[in-house]
RODO-2510 file (C-alpha; in nm, 4 decimals, decimal comma):
residues 325
     n   res          X          Y          Z
     1     m     0,0226    -0,0008     0,0142
     2     d     0,2913     0,2261     0,1355
     3     l     0,4255     0,1511    -0,2674
     4     a     0,1787     0,2221    -0,4184
     5     l     0,1365     0,5661    -0,2761
     6     t     0,4481     0,6600    -0,3545
     7     l     0,4009     0,5634    -0,6771
     8     s     0,1252     0,7303    -0,7186
     9     r     0,2681     1,0522    -0,5818
    10     r     0,5797     1,0359    -0,8561
    11     l     0,3630     0,9564    -1,1505
    12     l     0,1592     1,3144    -1,0736
    13     h     0,4722     1,4852    -0,9945
    14     a     0,6204     1,3275    -1,3310
    15     a     0,3011     1,4609    -1,5242
    16     l     0,3692     1,8068    -1,4148
    17     l     0,6959     1,7733    -1,4376
    18     i     0,6477     1,6713    -1,8577
    19     l     0,3952     1,9499    -1,8646
    20     a     0,6626     2,1826    -1,7592
    21     v     0,9572     1,9954    -2,0314
    22     l     0,6979     2,0491    -2,3048
    23     v     0,6102     2,4636    -2,2010
    24     l     0,9864     2,5215    -2,1348
    25     n     1,0976     2,3552    -2,4439
    26     f     0,8857     2,5189    -2,6942
    27     l     0,9259     2,8399    -2,5670
    28     l     1,3416     2,8515    -2,5790
    29     i     1,3246     2,6444    -2,9289
    30     h     1,1059     2,9369    -3,0642
    31     l     1,3185     3,2060    -2,9234
    32     a     1,5959     3,0685    -3,0867
    33     p     1,6935     3,2938    -3,4025
    34     g     1,6240     3,1262    -3,7612
    35     d     1,3530     3,0611    -3,9482
    36     p     1,2353     2,7206    -4,0376
    37     a     1,0778     2,8430    -4,3353
    38     d     1,3988     2,9816    -4,4709
    39     v     1,5677     2,6147    -4,4017
    40     i     1,2308     2,4444    -4,6201
    41     a     1,2647     2,7099    -4,8911
    42     g     1,6387     2,6355    -4,8944
    43     e     1,5904     2,2149    -4,9289
    44     m     1,3577     2,3551    -5,2295
    45     g     1,6282     2,5591    -5,4007
    46     g     1,5230     2,8810    -5,2918
    47     a     1,1555     3,0474    -5,2544
    48     t     0,9674     3,3974    -5,3134
    49     e     0,7675     3,5787    -5,0280
    50     e     0,4838     3,4198    -5,1640
    51     m     0,6153     3,0622    -5,1430
    52     l     0,7646     3,1076    -4,7901
    53     a     0,3864     3,2983    -4,6657
    54     e     0,2619     2,9479    -4,7636
    55     i     0,5307     2,7551    -4,6073
    56     r     0,4245     2,9262    -4,2826
    57     q     0,0751     2,9122    -4,3109
    58     l     0,0995     2,4923    -4,3700
    59     y     0,3270     2,4280    -4,1071
    60     g     0,1317     2,7021    -3,8686
    61     l     0,4543     2,9318    -3,8253
    62     d     0,2041     3,2153    -3,8922
    63     k     0,0181     3,2146    -3,6007
    64     p     0,1357     3,3465    -3,2386
    65     v     0,3716     3,1488    -3,0392
    66     i     0,0747     3,1225    -2,7362
    67     v    -0,1376     3,0268    -3,0232
    68     q     0,1365     2,7559    -3,2111
    69     l     0,1769     2,6210    -2,8219
    70     g    -0,1911     2,5745    -2,7146
    71     i    -0,1960     2,4050    -3,0509
    72     y     0,1290     2,1743    -2,9642
    73     l     0,0106     2,1100    -2,6001
    74     s    -0,3456     2,0035    -2,7053
    75     r    -0,1779     1,7666    -2,9843
    76     a     0,0831     1,6164    -2,7548
    77     v    -0,1540     1,5059    -2,5117
    78     q    -0,2919     1,2755    -2,7487
    79     g     0,0392     1,1685    -2,8376
    80     d     0,1110     1,3662    -3,1477
    81     l     0,3966     1,5356    -3,1835
    82     g     0,3645     1,7279    -3,4994
    83     q     0,5498     1,6825    -3,8598
    84     s     0,9110     1,6802    -3,9380
    85     f     1,0072     1,9706    -4,1316
    86     f     1,3168     1,8227    -4,2674
    87     y     1,2251     1,4707    -4,2814
    88     n     0,8584     1,5264    -4,3705
    89     a     0,7615     1,2394    -4,1426
    90     p     0,5821     1,1924    -3,8235
    91     v     0,8216     1,2980    -3,4826
    92     v     0,6899     1,0190    -3,3348
    93     d     0,7620     0,7468    -3,5959
    94     l     1,1233     0,9046    -3,6631
    95     i     1,1531     0,9138    -3,2471
    96     m     1,0474     0,5030    -3,2254
    97     g     1,2899     0,4278    -3,4942
    98     r     1,5697     0,5872    -3,3130
    99     i     1,5119     0,5452    -2,9585
   100     g     1,5955     0,1888    -2,9424
   101     p     1,9261     0,1966    -3,0474
   102     t     1,9828     0,4843    -2,7817
   103     i     1,8225     0,2926    -2,5081
   104     l     2,0672    -0,0144    -2,5770
   105     l     2,3440     0,2103    -2,6024
   106     v     2,3038     0,4189    -2,2735
   107     t     2,1879     0,0864    -2,0748
   108     a     2,4866    -0,0946    -2,1695
   109     a     2,7381     0,1861    -2,0812
   110     l     2,5641     0,2524    -1,7612
   111     t     2,5562    -0,1057    -1,6656
   112     f     2,9155    -0,1545    -1,7613
   113     a     2,9991     0,1680    -1,5831
   114     i     2,8323     0,0552    -1,2546
   115     v     2,9785    -0,2877    -1,2273
   116     i     3,3442    -0,1838    -1,3475
   117     g     3,3254     0,1027    -1,1232
   118     t     3,2011    -0,0508    -0,8257
   119     f     3,4416    -0,3442    -0,8546
   120     l     3,7236    -0,0893    -0,8590
   121     g     3,6062     0,1195    -0,5511
   122     v     3,6029    -0,2074    -0,3549
   123     l     3,9251    -0,3258    -0,4744
   124     a     4,0469     0,0193    -0,4146
   125     s     3,9296     0,0346    -0,0202
   126     h     4,0449    -0,2919     0,0602
   127     k     4,4213    -0,1381     0,0592
   128     p     4,3520     0,2291     0,0522
   129     k     4,7439     0,3142     0,0599
   130     g     4,8328     0,0442    -0,1606
   131     f     4,9549     0,0789    -0,5066
   132     l     4,6348    -0,0629    -0,6762
   133     s     4,4418     0,2043    -0,4937
   134     g     4,6584     0,4778    -0,6436
   135     f     4,6245     0,3337    -0,9577
   136     i     4,2806     0,3210    -0,9426
   137     t     4,2385     0,7028    -0,8227
   138     v     4,5025     0,7991    -1,0622
   139     f     4,2919     0,5844    -1,3525
   140     s     3,9630     0,7640    -1,1936
   141     v     4,0608     1,1146    -1,2207
   142     i     4,1953     1,0463    -1,5932
   143     g     3,8925     0,9013    -1,6879
   144     y     3,7025     1,1886    -1,5525
   145     s     3,8586     1,4811    -1,7152
   146     a     3,9080     1,3124    -2,0307
   147     p     3,6198     1,4493    -2,3063
   148     i     3,4111     1,2133    -2,4162
   149     f     3,4792     1,2623    -2,7857
   150     w     3,8528     1,2576    -2,7256
   151     t     3,8160     0,9131    -2,5270
   152     g     3,6227     0,7845    -2,8241
   153     i     3,8424     0,8674    -3,0898
   154     m     4,1378     0,7227    -2,8935
   155     l     3,9310     0,4129    -2,8306
   156     v     3,8913     0,4284    -3,2196
   157     i     4,2734     0,4484    -3,2735
   158     l     4,3931     0,1322    -3,0306
   159     l     4,1034    -0,0857    -3,0832
   160     a     3,9660    -0,0424    -3,4413
   161     w     4,3073     0,0988    -3,6078
   162     k     4,6197    -0,0694    -3,4140
   163     i     4,4326    -0,3702    -3,3125
   164     p     4,1504    -0,4035    -3,5611
   165     i     3,9303    -0,5691    -3,3320
   166     f     3,6253    -0,3823    -3,3505
   167     p     3,4140    -0,1874    -3,5613
   168     i     3,4315     0,1754    -3,5866
   169     s     3,0975     0,3096    -3,7086
   170     g     2,6845     0,1756    -3,7399
   171     m     2,4770    -0,0497    -3,5289
   172     y     2,5556    -0,3195    -3,7687
   173     d     2,7197    -0,4732    -4,0915
   174     i     2,4369    -0,5134    -4,3584
   175     t     2,6312    -0,8002    -4,5185
   176     v     2,6280    -1,0376    -4,1844
   177     e     2,4234    -1,3145    -4,2908
   178     g     2,3123    -1,6090    -4,0543
   179     s     2,1344    -1,7067    -3,7850
   180     v     1,9420    -1,4471    -3,5262
   181     f     2,2587    -1,5131    -3,2721
   182     a     2,5009    -1,3995    -3,5463
   183     k     2,3349    -1,0715    -3,5729
   184     i     2,2708    -1,0148    -3,2218
   185     f     2,6901    -1,0530    -3,2028
   186     d     2,7453    -0,7938    -3,4778
   187     v     2,5512    -0,5655    -3,2823
   188     l     2,7070    -0,6478    -2,9876
   189     r     3,0348    -0,5985    -3,1467
   190     h     2,9922    -0,2469    -3,3196
   191     l     2,8111    -0,1365    -2,9114
   192     v     3,1577    -0,1871    -2,7928
   193     l     3,3633     0,0722    -2,8492
   194     p     3,0346     0,3354    -2,8205
   195     a     2,9389     0,1736    -2,4593
   196     l     3,3063     0,1770    -2,3540
   197     t     3,3454     0,5394    -2,4349
   198     l     3,0237     0,6615    -2,3306
   199     g     3,1059     0,4275    -1,9575
   200     i     3,4879     0,5365    -1,8800
   201     v     3,3552     0,8405    -1,7546
   202     y     3,1176     0,7430    -1,5387
   203     i     3,3646     0,4654    -1,4290
   204     a     3,5865     0,6743    -1,2945
   205     q     3,2859     0,8529    -1,0919
   206     y     3,1186     0,5048    -0,9571
   207     a     3,4768     0,3951    -0,8334
   208     r     3,5676     0,6941    -0,6429
   209     l     3,2533     0,7355    -0,4711
   210     t     3,2411     0,3129    -0,3970
   211     r     3,5962     0,3490    -0,2456
   212     a     3,4902     0,6616    -0,0098
   213     s     3,1597     0,5212     0,1066
   214     m     3,3114     0,1667     0,1548
   215     l     3,6069     0,3171     0,3632
   216     e     3,3334     0,5060     0,5842
   217     i     3,1552     0,1920     0,6303
   218     l     3,4394    -0,0174     0,6910
   219     g     3,5563     0,2164     0,9675
   220     s     3,1871     0,1975     1,1535
   221     d     3,1320     0,0636     1,4863
   222     y     2,8966    -0,2714     1,3397
   223     i     3,2468    -0,3588     1,0991
   224     r     3,4646    -0,3306     1,3755
   225     t     3,2389    -0,5673     1,6061
   226     a     3,1676    -0,8359     1,2874
   227     r     3,5382    -0,8287     1,3128
   228     a     3,5708    -0,9015     1,6678
   229     k     3,3065    -1,1620     1,6500
   230     g     3,5765    -1,3481     1,3607
   231     v     3,3258    -1,2522     1,0693
   232     s     3,5378    -1,3373     0,7522
   233     s     3,6818    -1,0813     0,5454
   234     s     3,4508    -1,1905     0,2474
   235     k     3,1597    -1,2040     0,4206
   236     i     3,2495    -0,8229     0,5988
   237     y     3,3382    -0,6717     0,2043
   238     g     3,0592    -0,8418     0,0150
   239     y     2,7603    -0,8105     0,2029
   240     h     2,7478    -0,6121     0,5014
   241     a     2,9846    -0,3333     0,3639
   242     l     2,9058    -0,3240     0,0233
   243     r     2,5394    -0,3264     0,0574
   244     n     2,5380     0,0106     0,2323
   245     a     2,7989     0,1277     0,0030
   246     i     2,6035     0,0920    -0,2824
   247     l     2,3660     0,3155    -0,1945
   248     p     2,5069     0,6214    -0,2923
   249     v     2,6185     0,4689    -0,6084
   250     v     2,2049     0,3761    -0,6772
   251     t     2,1337     0,7426    -0,6177
   252     i     2,4115     0,8752    -0,8266
   253     a     2,3287     0,6769    -1,1325
   254     g     1,9717     0,7482    -1,1404
   255     l     2,0481     1,1292    -1,1235
   256     q     2,2814     1,0936    -1,3820
   257     f     2,0453     0,9305    -1,6403
   258     g     1,9849     1,2412    -1,8008
   259     s     2,3529     1,3487    -1,8389
   260     i     2,4628     1,0213    -1,9927
   261     i     2,1617     1,0650    -2,2356
   262     s     2,3411     1,4096    -2,3584
   263     g     2,6882     1,2610    -2,3557
   264     a     2,5323     0,9957    -2,5849
   265     v     2,4651     1,2711    -2,8425
   266     l     2,8509     1,3123    -2,8810
   267     v     2,9058     0,9514    -2,8884
   268     e     2,6479     0,8707    -3,1397
   269     t     2,8130     1,1300    -3,3581
   270     v     3,1502     1,0231    -3,3389
   271     f     3,0577     0,6612    -3,3596
   272     s     2,7483     0,6988    -3,6142
   273     w     2,5063     0,5352    -3,4050
   274     p     2,1656     0,5690    -3,5109
   275     g     2,0006     0,6985    -3,2212
   276     l     1,8512     0,9919    -3,0778
   277     g     2,1471     1,1784    -3,0427
   278     t     2,2270     1,1308    -3,4636
   279     l     1,8393     1,2529    -3,5068
   280     a     1,8943     1,5623    -3,2692
   281     f     2,2437     1,6470    -3,4470
   282     d     2,0812     1,6171    -3,7771
   283     s     1,7436     1,7875    -3,6741
   284     i     1,9405     2,1161    -3,5178
   285     l     2,1297     2,1771    -3,8345
   286     a     1,8264     2,1699    -4,0385
   287     r     1,6207     2,3990    -3,7546
   288     d     1,3807     2,1331    -3,7497
   289     y     1,1631     2,2224    -3,4422
   290     p     0,9027     1,9759    -3,3864
   291     t     1,1902     1,6953    -3,4044
   292     v     1,3985     1,8823    -3,1679
   293     l     1,0816     1,9169    -2,9132
   294     g     1,0205     1,5501    -2,9586
   295     i     1,3859     1,4381    -2,8747
   296     l     1,3635     1,6661    -2,5868
   297     f     1,0205     1,5468    -2,4804
   298     f     1,1186     1,1657    -2,4950
   299     s     1,4857     1,2539    -2,3456
   300     a     1,2977     1,4154    -2,0312
   301     l     1,0697     1,1056    -1,9918
   302     l     1,3325     0,8681    -2,0154
   303     v     1,5066     1,0637    -1,7036
   304     i     1,1726     1,0629    -1,5232
   305     i     1,1251     0,6899    -1,5979
   306     a     1,4698     0,6248    -1,4785
   307     n     1,4184     0,8455    -1,1395
   308     v     1,0778     0,6678    -1,0659
   309     i     1,2527     0,3318    -1,1014
   310     t     1,5472     0,4420    -0,9027
   311     d     1,3321     0,5355    -0,6272
   312     i     1,1820     0,1789    -0,6552
   313     i     1,5542     0,0210    -0,6601
   314     y     1,6277     0,2134    -0,3242
   315     r     1,3605     0,1035    -0,1041
   316     f     1,4357    -0,2634    -0,2036
   317     v     1,8326    -0,1702    -0,1261
   318     d     1,7803    -0,0363     0,1732
   319     p     1,5339    -0,1951     0,4420
   320     r     1,5051     0,1226     0,6431
   321     i     1,3181     0,3230     0,3648
   322     r     1,0479     0,0602     0,3446
   323     t     0,9826     0,0610     0,7414
   324     g     1,0042     0,4067     0,7771
   325     g     1,3084     0,4205     0,9762
***
């Protein structure tokens, strides 16, 4: 019952937040300089003032902004995000065709970062003044400070040029034939470099966060009591300490879901990954307002969903929340 009430509140807050995102994005996009009608006319090879007026009337650009906002919101609540100026297709269809690769990339990168970062953090906490701990700390600082696009280029040079193991662009090879498993393996090969590029920055953060949290917990009274009772070191690290040290990682992972989606824009551009990032990049260059607004809306929706899921996971990981402690 308590979980259902919490979910109801979160969903209500999410609905209000989505409405605010729709309004704010629409106003900010329309405050940007430039006229979509000029871009559309440019694709046609030029147009007269009469043709420009017809284009504005066709797409509703001749109406006041507040009227355009009202029309946009009324259609958005019905699942209609408009028609793309540049692709001449429904925005929802464009996004649905690209959102799968983006979710795959972001999920793979985040899972990779959490697992490897937590593991490195636990290793670093075992001997905080040892060589391994120092190496992990230096690696974390370098990984966190390196720009995403630079990391991607370095991985391409190392693992696709010097050591040609992985492909450098696209999501799959159209020449691959055979079973479903062969095609899945091909997609996974293409996924490695983009996921590594996007995940390395977050590996560094989770490693440092886990290390600091583990060191704090290992110095607490109940850990000293467990050691005095003769509890094995593996059980202390793997059950008592890690179970509590993972809580900050779960929290940060949920909060960082938005930033990892924005980082995916750069990664998808570098590796020609056919996701929302490349669609957003092309749409911004073409001043395709409906498509940009749709991508921003779906990105915000993914972040909100991730935060709700994080709250649910947190309640299961930390019993104190379930009991109100």
